[in-house]
N, C-alpha and C positions, 0 to 999 in steps of 0.2 A: 669562232665559226663565222665566216663571212658568206653572205647569200646574195646572189644577184637575181633579179626578176626580169622576165621577158614576157611581153604581151604579143600574141601571135594568132594566126589562123591556120598556117601550114596547109594551104589549099591548092596543090598538095605540098608536102615537105620536099624541098629541093636543095641543091648544093649551096645556094646562098644562105639558106637557113642554117645548115650545118656550119658554115663559115661564121655566121653571127654568133652561134652558141659558143664556138671555140674562142672567138675574139672577146665575147662578153666576160668569160672567166679570166682570160688573159689580162684584159684591160682593168678589171676591177679587183683582181686577186681573190676572187670568190672560191670558196670550197664547194659550194652547191649552187645549182641553178633551178629556180622555180619558173615554170612556164604557165601562164594563164592563157588558155586557148579557147577559141570559139568552139561551140559544140557542132551539131550537125547542120546548122545554118550560119551563113557568114554575112559580113557587113555589106557586101555589094548587093544583097538581096537575092540570095540563091541558096540552094542546098549545096553543101560541100561535095566535092567530087568523090571523096571517099569518107567513110564514117569517122566519127571522133576517136574511136578506140584504135583504129589503124593509124590515124595521124598521130595520136599520142604515143603509140609504140615506136613509130618512126623517130619521133623526137627523143624518146628515152634511149634508143640505141645509137643516138648521135650527139650526146652531150647533156641532155636534160636529166635532172635527178627526180623531179616531181612535176606532174602535169595536172593542173586543176581546170575545171570547166568554167568558162565565163558564162553566166546566166544568159539565156536567150534574149531577154529584154535589152541587154547591152550589146550582145553579139550582133543583133540586127538594128542597132541604134546608129544615130549620126556619129561623126567623129568625136564630138564632145561627150555623148553618153557612153560610147564605146570606151573612151579613155577614162572617164570618171568611174565607171563601174569596175574596170580592170585595176586601176590604181587603188581604189578603195579596198579591193580584195587583197592585193599585195600588202597594203599598209596594215590592214587588220590582222594579218598573220603574226605580226610582232617580231618577225625575224629577218625581214627584207632590208638589206643595207643599201642596195643600189638598184636602179632600173636602167637597163640597157636596151636601146632601140636603134634600128637602122634609119638613116636619113640620107638624102641626096647631098646635103651641104657638109655634113660631118663636123659641124662646129657647134658644140653644146652651149658656148657662151652666147652666140647669136640667137639660137633657138630659145634659150632661157629668157633673153631680153625681149624678144618678140612676145613670148608668153606673158611676161609680166605687164608689158604695155597693153596687150590685147585683153587683159582682164578688166581694163577700163577703169582703173582706180585713179588714174591721172585726170585732174580737172580739165586740162586742155584737151585731152583725148575725148572725154565725154562731151564737152561743149562742141567741138568741131564735128564729131560723129553725129550728134543730134541735129546740128544745123545742116549738114550735108544730106542726111536722110530726109529731112523736111523739104529740102530743095528738089527732091525727086531722084537723087542718085541711088544706084543699087547698093546693097550692103557692102560688097567687096570694094567698090570704088570709094564709098564713104569711109570705110575702115582705113583704106590706104591714105586718104587725105588726112584723116585724124592722126595716123602714125607719122606722116610727114610733118605735121604741125608740132607734135609733142616730142619727136625724136628724129630730127633732121639727119642725124648721122646714119640712120637706118635706110635712107633713101637708096643708097647704092646696093642694098641687099634685098630690095622688095621682091626680087625674083624667087626668093625662098618660099614665098606664099603661093607659088604656082606649082609646087611639087607635092605629090600625095604623101610621101613619107615624112617630109618636112612638116606638113600641116598636122599630121597625126602626132609627130614628136612634140610639136608646140602644144597640142592638146594634153599630152602626158605631163608636160612641164606645168601647164596651167592647173591641172588637177592636183599635182603635188603641192603647188603654191597655195591653192585654195584650202587644202587640208592642213597646211602647216606641217607637212610630213617631213620626217627626218631622212627619208629615202633620197639618195643623191642620184641625179640623172646623168647618164653617160650615153654617147652616141657612137655608132660605128658607121662609117661612110658606106653606103650601099655599093656592093660590088656588082659589076656586070650591067645587065640590061635594066632600064627603068621599069617602074611599076606597071606602066601602061604599054610597054614594048611587047608586041606580039610575035617578034621574030626569034627564031632559034639560032642565034648567031654566036653564042659563046657558052662556056661551061656554067655561067651564072645567069642563064636565061630566066625570065620572070615566071611566076606561077601562072599568069595569064597566058603566056606563050605556050607553056606546057599543056594547060587545059585546052587551048584552041587546037594544038597539034593533035591531041588525043581525039577531040571531037571530029576534026576534019579527016583523020586517017583511020579512026576506029582501031587504033593500034598503039602499043607502047614502044614500038621499035625506034622511033625518032627521039624519044626522050630518055632512053636508058642511061646515057652518059650525063644527063642533067640532074639526076637525083642520086643520093648515096646508095650504095649497093643494098644495104639492109632495107631501105625504103622501097627500092625497086622490087625486091623480092616479095615484100608484103603486098605491094600493089599488084604484081604479076599473079600472085597466088589467088587473089580475089577478083581479078579482071574477068568480066563476063558472068560473074556469079553474084556479086554484091556491088560492083562498081564498073564503070564510072556513072555518076549521077549528075544530071545537068538540070538547069532551070525548067526547061520544057517538059521534063519528066513530072513536074508538078502541075501541068496544064489542066488536066481533068479535075483534080481535087480542088484547085483554085477556082475553076469555073463554077463548080458546085457551091463553094463557099460564097462566092460573089452573088450568085443567084439567090441563095438562102437569106442573104442580108439586104437584098436590093430594096425592098419596101421601106426598111428602117433607115437606110443610108449607112455610111461608113465612118462618120465623124467621131465615133467612140474609140477609134484606133489611133495610135501615135502617128504623127506626121500627116494626118489627113484632115484638112479643113473642109468647109462646105463646098468650096469651089471644086476641089479635087473629087469629093464625093459625088457631086453632080456630074462631073466629067466621066467618072466611072459608070454611073447609071446610064447616062446618055449613049455611051459607046459600047455598053454590054452586048447589044444585039450583034455587034461586029467582032465579038471575041472569037479568036482562032487558036491562040496558044499563049502561054505566059510571055514569051519574048515579044511576040507580035503585039500583044496588048500593051506592053511597056512602051514600045515604039509608037503606038497609036496615042497613048496618053501623055507622052513627054511634051514639054513646051520649052520656050526660051528660059523660063524661070524655074522649071522643074526638070532636072536631069533624069536620064534613064535609070541611074542607080537609085536616086531618091524615090522614083515611082516603084521600082522593084522592091525596095525595102517596105514601102507602104503596102504593097500587095501581099508581101510576106506577113506583115502584121495582121492583115485580114485572115490569111490562110491559117495562121497559128492562133488566132483569136487573142492577140495581145491587146490589152486595154489601156487607154490613155490615163484613166483615173488610177489604175494600179501603178503605172510608172511614176505618177506624181507622188503617190504614197511612198514608194520605195526610195525615191530621191529625197523626200523629206525625212526619211529614217536612215539616211546615210548609205543608201545604195545596196549594201550587201549584208546577208544574214548568215551565210555559210560558205565553206570552201569545199566543193565537191571534188573528190579525187577521181581521176581517170586512170592514173598509174604512177608508179614510182620505181626507182632502182633499189634493189635489195640493200645495197651498201649505203643507202641514204637514210637508214633507220634513225641515226642521230638527229637528222633534220626533222623527221616526223615527231620525234620526242620533244624537240625544242618548240616546234609549232604548238603541240598539245599543251605545253607548259605556258606559252606566252601569248597565244592567239586570243583575240576577243570574240571570235566566232567559232562555231564547231567545225572541226575537220571531219567531213563525212566520208567514211569508207564503206558504209552500208546504208542504203536508202531506207531500209526497214527501221533504222534507228532515228530517222530524221524527225518524225512526228513528235517524239518526246523531247527533242532537243531544240526545236525551232518554235518561234512565235507563229501566230495565225498567218501573218503576212509573209513570214519566211517560208512556211509550208505552201502558201499560195504561189510564191515565186518559183519554188522548186517544182510544183506540179506542172508549171508551164515548160520547164526544162524536160521533164519526163514526157509530157505530151509531144513536144517537138521531136524527141527521139523516136517516139512511136510513129509519128507522121512520116519521118524520114524513112523508117524501115518499111512503112507501107508503100512508099515509092519504089523501094528495092524489090519488094514482093511483086509489084505489078510490072516492073520493067524486066525482071529476070525470073518469071514463073517456072520455067523449065529447070532452072538450076538452083532454085531456092531450097536450101537444105534445112536441116532441123533447126539451126540457129535462127534463120529468118522466119520460118513457119511458126515458131513458138516464141518470138521475140518478146522479152519482158525486161524493162529497165531494172526492175527490182531483182532480177536474177542474174544480171550481168556482174561478173567478178572484175574488180579493179586489176589492172595489169601489174605484174611484178616481174621486172626484167633483171 
């Protein structure tokens, strides 16, 4: 049995994702594909446009065999934490042979070498990086100078560090190397539009372009050809009832949370230092909406996305001290199932036999299977799901059916496709 892992957000699931799933199995010769997917909140610091169960079902009907939820602490983390948490999950399952990811360069040897160099184990790299940082250079420029000093042959390829999927791929390779994992990395060259391309110009348009089209037109008509038919039907059936959800739908609840913590400040949350905390407090009287506030807070050294993630940490009450504990205890305590294909039963059996962490199919079983810290981490995933569905209830009150009115993570059944 060969198994390939994929780390994804599917926000939303589109043609490029279906292409990657097919190529991953073809490239690695895998019998099964495990997807580790962000839950209801994603790394750009926003709620997902559709909920995790709908996105998981779209993946399962287009090539995935098992979808597991990436804990919210990592789903909303920087590229390093996102990659480290997801890779740890795949590694601890005990069955993952390969990890396949998309990249702009499509060259796994180059990405792997960049990863090894950027781990900073080379004495020349460490010495030059330290000297350049002390001279006042920004980290990216100091890093590039250190790379040029310890690996001159990479100079012609430094553009790799300018592309989002390349950067994330390098983080996956770094995480595998740090763990000494036996999982072998593979990459598929990204098809069609780039990650940040907001134009609908081909069949492989980006998730950003699809989200922006839906936001601008309040319609699915322009994106029908850009997503697989099964994914489109799922999206269409829920449109206007439970989706789409955007960052500004969290504006009111975020404002309340910011006000409730204003006196104490926000430095207890990941990615927030005293300077950003003070900036939030000082600008709070000017709060209008989630996206407006991100624009107001961003600076030359703090991007919009970094600010958005920080605000989501506050909204979901994620704590810096907890993240440090989880990192010290090797990131992951459980593998929470969102759904699987019925013909993937042999894969589930093998995971149960070989995994070093529990495979959770019922939340009610978790308390007896997990440590105190494992239960604490899981409680935040559950809380995040409840917050997300509160956004749905407030946005779509007229069409909120029985499922959203009585939403309970403990009562959700995993998908069987």
